[in-house]
N, C-alpha and C positions, 0 to 999 in steps of 0.2 A: 543313155548319157544326157540327154536335154534335161531330164528332172534331176538327175546329178548335179549338170551345170548350175540350176536354177538354185538347189539348196545351200551350194559350196558360195555361191553370191550371196545367199541371205547371211549365211553365217559370218560371211567376210565383213559384210557392213555394218552387222551386229558387233563386232570386234571392234570397228573403227573408233565407234561412241566411246570404247574404255581405253584404247591402248594407242597412249601418245609415245614416240619415241624419247629415247635418252638426249636428244638436243633439240632444243625448241629455239625457232628463231623468231623475233617480234617486230610485226610491221604497225605503226612506223616507229617505236619506241627506239629500236634499235637499225632497223633498216629502214629507208624513207620511202620506199615503193614496193609493191608485193614482187616487182620482177627482179628489185633488187634483194631480196629477202631467198626467192627461187635461186638466183646467180649463187649466192653465196653458199647453199644449202648443200648437201652430199646424201646419196642413197640413205634412207631412214631417216633423214630429220625432219621435223614438220616445222612447217610456216605458220603462225598464226596472228593473224590478221583480227586489231583491234577495232572496236565499235566507229562507223563512218562513211561518208559517202567519199569513193575513191574514183577519183577520175585524171585523165591526162596521160601520157606519158609515163611507161613503167606500171601502169594500174589497168592496161589494156593490151590487147594481142601478147598476153603474157606465154611465154614458150618454157615448157619444162627442160627442154633438153635433152629428153630422155632419162629423167632423175626419176628413180624409184624413191617420191616424198609426198608428202600430205600437206596441201596447201588448205587451209580452214578459215572461219572466222572464228572468232573468240566465243560470240553470243548469237550465230545464226543468223539466218538469212534477213530478220528485219531489222537488226543492226547493222548490219553491214553492206553496203550495196556497193557493186563496181558499174559504175556510170559511162559507158563506153562513150558517149558521145560521138555516135558516129552519124555520117549521111551521105548522100550520093559524090559530094565532092570532098568529103575526109574520112574515107571508110576506115572500122576498127571493129573488131570483136573483143570479147573479153579472154578468152582463151583457145590457142589452137596446139594440136598435139600428134605430131607428126613424126616424131623420130622412134617410132618405136615403144614406146611407154606401155608399161604392163598395168595390172591392175591394181601394182601396189602405188602407182601415182595417181593420188586421189584428189579430185575438187569438192570442198565440202561447206556448206552452209553459208553461202553466198545470195542476192539477191544480183541477177544479171539482165543489165536494161539498154535498152537504145544502142543495141549494136546495128551498124548498118554492112553488109559487105556482097560485093557482087561477085560471090561467088559463094560457094558453101560454110555453111554456117554462121547464122547473124551474132549468136550468144559462143557456142562452142563450137569448134570443128575437130574431128577424131580422124587421122589420116594414114594410108603408107603404112599398114599393121599396128596403128597404135591403140591400145584396149585398156584404157584408164577408168579406173572408177568415176564416177558424177553422183554425188548423192548429198540428199538433203537443199538442194539449191531451188528458188523460183526462180525460172527462166521468161521474162515476161517483156513484151515489148520491142522485141529484133525482128531487124529485116535482112533478108538476104535471098539469093536469086534463088539456092535450093536449101531445105534444112533452116527455118527462120530460127529457132530454137539450137537444133543439134545438127549436126550434119557428120554419118557416119558415111565415111566413103573405105573401104577396103578396112575395116577396124570392129571390132569386137565389145565396144566398152559395156561396162556396168552401168545402168542409169537407174537407181533407187532412190524412192522416196522424193522426187522432184515435183514441182508443180511448175508446166509447161503451158503457159496462155499466153493471147494477145499479141503473139507473134505472127507476121507475114513471110510468105516465100511465093514463087511462082508453083516450087514444087515441095511438099511436106511443110507445111506451115510450122507445126508441134516437130518432126526429127524427120529425117530422111534418110533411107538406108541406101547406098548404091555400091557396088562392084565388090560383092562378095563380102557384105557386112551382116555379122549375125548378133547384135547387140541383145544383151538380156536387160527387159525393162520389167520392173515390179513396184508395188507401192506408190506408185506414178497416178498424178493428174495429167492427162492432154488434153487441154480443154479450150476452146474457143481462140483457135488460131484461122488464119486465112489462107488459103494457096488456092490457084488455078486445078491443082493437081493435088489430093490428097491432105486435106486442112489439118488432119492432125498426125497420120503417119503415112508416108510416101515410101514405097519399096520397089526396087526395081526385079527384074526375072532371076537376077542372081543372087538377091539377097532374101533374110529371111529372121528377120528379128524373133526374138520369145520373148513373148508379151503376158506378163501373168497376176494376177491383182491390182489392174491398174483401171482406173475410169478414163477410157478413151472416148472421146465425141466420137459420133458415127459407129462406133463400135470396134473390137477387135476379137479374133478368135483368142481364146485364151483360160486358163483355168483363175475362175474368180475375179474375171473381168467385168466391170459396168459399163454402159452406157446410157447414165443418167447426169443432168443438172446437176455439180456439186455445190452450187447454191455459195459461190463466192460473194464475198462482203460488196466487192465494187471491182471488178476486173479493169475498168475502164480507168480506175484511179491506183492501179497496180496490187489493190487489195485484193489478195487472193487467199483468204483466211477463211474459214470454213464459218457458215451458219448452221444452225439446228433447224430441223434433222437432217443434215448433209445427209446423203447414202455412200458417201467417202468415209466417214466416220465409222470406226471400228472395223474396215472393210480389206485393212491389207492381208498380208501374208500371215497365217496365224499363229506364228513362230515371233513374229515380232511385238514387241512390248509399246508402249508409249510412256510418257515421264508419270503420268497418273495412273500407270500400272493397269491399263485397259487395252484391248487389243489394237495395235498399230494401225493407224491411220493411214490413207491414201496422201501423199501428196506430200510438201517440206513444211507445212505449217500443221501441228496437232493440235486438236481441238481439248483444251483440258476440262476434263467432265465432274473434278475433284472440286473446282469451285462452285460457291453457291450461284454467282452469275457469273455471265463472262461479260465485259465491255468493251469495246473497239471505238476508235476516233479513226476518223478518215478524212484527211482535208483535200481538197479540190486542187490544191498547189502547195507547195513549200515555201511560197513566197510569195508576196501580197507588196502593192506598192502603197504607201501612205494615201489616204483620200479614197482608196478603191472599195471594192465589194469583195467579201470572202467567204467563202461556203462550206461547212464542215458536216461530214455523215456521221452520227453517232448510233451505235449498236448496241442493245444489250439483249444477251441470249440467256436462257433459262433452259438448260436440258432437263430438268427435273419433271417428276411428276405430279410435283405439286406448285401452286401459285407462288411468288415469290415477293415480298413486300419491304421495302427499302427505300432510304432516302440516295438521291443521286443528287451530284453537285460539278459543275465545272468551272475551275482556276485559271488565273493565267500568271506567270512570273515572267518580271521585266529583263531587259537583256542584262541587268547586272545581278541577278539572282534572287532579284526580291520579290515577295508579294507584291500583285500589282493593288495598287491603293483603294481599286473599287471594286473588288472583287466581292461578292462570286460574279463569273461573268454570266451565270445561267443558276437558278436553286437557291439554296436548297427547296429540291421538293420530293411528296412521298408518293411513290406510286406502287402499283403490284402489277407483276408481270405474270401474263397467264403460263400454266404450263407446257412445256413441251413447246414453245415459242420462240422468234426472233422477231425483237423489235427495233425498227429504224425511226430516224427522222434526221432530215436536212434541214440543217441551220443557217441562216445567212446573216453577216454580220458589213457592219460599214466599217471601215477602219478610218480615226479620224486624221486630219493634214498632221495633226501637230503630235501624232504620235511616234515616241523615243525611236529612232533605227536601229536596228540590230535582230541578233536572235532571242526570241520569245520562247517560252515553255505555256502548253497548254496540257491540263490534265482534267481526265472525268472518271469519277469513280463511284461505285456504288456500293452501300453498305451503311452503315450506322457510324456514328461517332468515333467508338469503342473498338471498332471492328469493321475495316475497311475489306468487303468482301472481293472487288478486282479494281483494277484501276489502270487505264491507259492513258501515256503520255507521247505526245508528238511535239517536234520543233519545229518554228517558222519562223524566217526571216521579212521582217519588215525592211523594207528599201526605200528611197525615194521614187519620190511620184513624177509624171511627166512633165508637170507643172503644178504650180503654185497656187491659180486661180480657179473658181468656181463657187459652188454653194458649199456652208459650212455643212461638214458631213456628221451625223448623230456619232455619241459616243458607244462603239461598240451596241 
């Protein structure tokens, strides 16, 4: 029966990627918050959340009300972030499901972060015979008394293709299972969480999760499981994309496929092996004061068996959407990247006092003028400095 349950779970999660309901409710174009979309939905509907950072009431402590609906991002966890903004004096989590939801109640494709709750589930809580499907999410930097990432109490959720890292709790930094909970966990990474007891997964004597094809720090018994560094880009900055050669690449369930037609990776963010090179941009923060210093980590990954030579360039766009008149910020430079390697460099910038305030765009690309192999883009905000006094800063 356990094997049948795992196979059924794999089939269902793969199907979710292909099958949307007849009725789609859009956030925020039709409904201002995620909770407003959920409130308007009925069984069988899909609430699709557009790219962006979602904060405040209506975008945290989201209650499914027992509905069999799909709540999913439009373009995945890199583009759609639920920032719970929780702390000890104002506790919040992203989702709680306590009304008997079943596997047709789906949470798919979000980054869930900054939850803080003085109980179970800093990111997501499943309780009271609620057993939803939690698929393709990045659950990072949440805090709770138990279950920093996900708390399962008297519940049996399907936890598939999630990356759960950098969470904290007294018990179960990543996942906790209490009171006869039997979740099914597969194709997931549970790594770099902290707890007094059970940094990755903690269970009581009445519970027994089924964990397979997952990379669990400290190890966990189950078919296809690993206990090896997944090689995140930089978990401290919430960047849990995979470097090469991560052991989590091509290590998911054999029946799962990634969009590049290779065997499924563990975790929410697959590594695209179809690209000549993969480029990642990781800022130390998404905002910086004019006159302050700012750091950006650049990663270039070559997953192929031969070296790759190309041009690299970093460019800026102003808050008005125009190219920065002093482009490029860096480059162009011609470089050879070794076979089967990941290259990283941390660059420091001084942001001048006179920098226009607003949201800027930074893009790093690798390839040739006639063929860009890969490009990664971030948006960051330049805000007012604490004071306007001081020495003149170097221009970028």
